[in-house]
N, C-alpha and C positions, 0 to 999 in steps of 0.2 A: 776805149774805157772797158773794163771787164767787169762783169755782174760780180758782187759779193759771192763768194761759195767755200763750202769746207771740204777739204782733202779727207780720203782718197777718193770719193766720187762726188762728182761735179756735174751739174746740169746749165744749159745755157740757152737763153730765149733770143731769139732776133729776127728781125725781118732780113731775109735774105735777098742781097742784090741781084744775084742772078735769076730769081723768080720772075724779075720783071719782065725779062725776054724770053726767057724760056718754058713759061706756062702762060697759056693764052690770055687768060684774066686779070693780070698783074700781080702785085707783091704778096706774100704770103708771109705769115709769123710761123716759126717753127722751133720746137724745144725738142733737144738731144740731151740724153743722160749717160755717161760714161763712167765707169769704174776705173781705179787706178790701175787695173790690170791692163785696161785698153781694150775693154770689151763695152758693146753697147748695151745699156742696160734698158733703154725704152725712148721711142719717140713720138712725139704729138703733134700734129698739126694745130696750133692756136687759131689761126684764121686763114681763109680762102675764099676765094670769088670764083671757084671751077664750075662749070657746067653740072647741074643737078643730074645725078645717074651717070655721070662719065667721068670725067675730072674729079668729083666731088668724091669718088672711091678713093682717092689719096686718103682720106679720113679712116677709112674701115679698121677695123682692128687687124682683121685678117691680113691686112697689107704691111700694117704697120709691126707687126709681129715677126716679120721677115728680118727685120733689122736687130732685132734682140739676140744678145749672144754673138755677133759678129765683130769681128776686128775690122780695122779700116782697109786693108788690102781686100777684103771681101765684098765691099761696096761698089759693086758693077750689077748691070743686068744681066741677068743669067745668058741673053743671047751673045753677051761680050764676055762671056767666060767667069762672071761672077754667081752671085747669090740670089740675087733681088728679080723674081719674078713680076714682068712688066702688067699694068692693067691693060686688058684687051679695050682699045678703043683710046687710051688715054697713055699711049707711050711716051709722049713729051713730059707731061705733069709726073709721070713715074720717075723720067731720068732726072726731071729737075729736083723732085725730093729725095732721089740717091746721091746726086752729087751735093747738095745742101747737106745732108746728113753727113755724108763724107768730109766736108770741107768744115763742118763745124766740131766732128770727133778730132780732126787733125788739130784744129786749134785748143780743144782741151786737152789733147795730149801733149801738146807744148806747154801748156801751162801745167800740167802734173810733171813734167820732167823738167821745167824751166822754173817754176815756181811763178807766183803773182808777181806782175810789175809792180 
């Protein structure tokens, strides 16, 4: 089921199932905001159980700001030709967040283009 939302800007909060096996410490909750133009407006990590000082840096504003202003096709790690710089020592966590943001952005764009179910 989809959360209630108002168009043209949507946000989505969910526990992303991929986090269970892509991030060392278990499931996480993430919020993604996207505009009607397909541009990501913001990303927040709602909850995590990452190692303090390493994976927990996924909550740092500097890291999360990398997603703002990006389109879905730009959401890849820099080493893979994308625009997101990995956190040193937390590459798996960085990849998991990037994948989750991309997946949620895609779902939200489908809502924007197809309408609410």
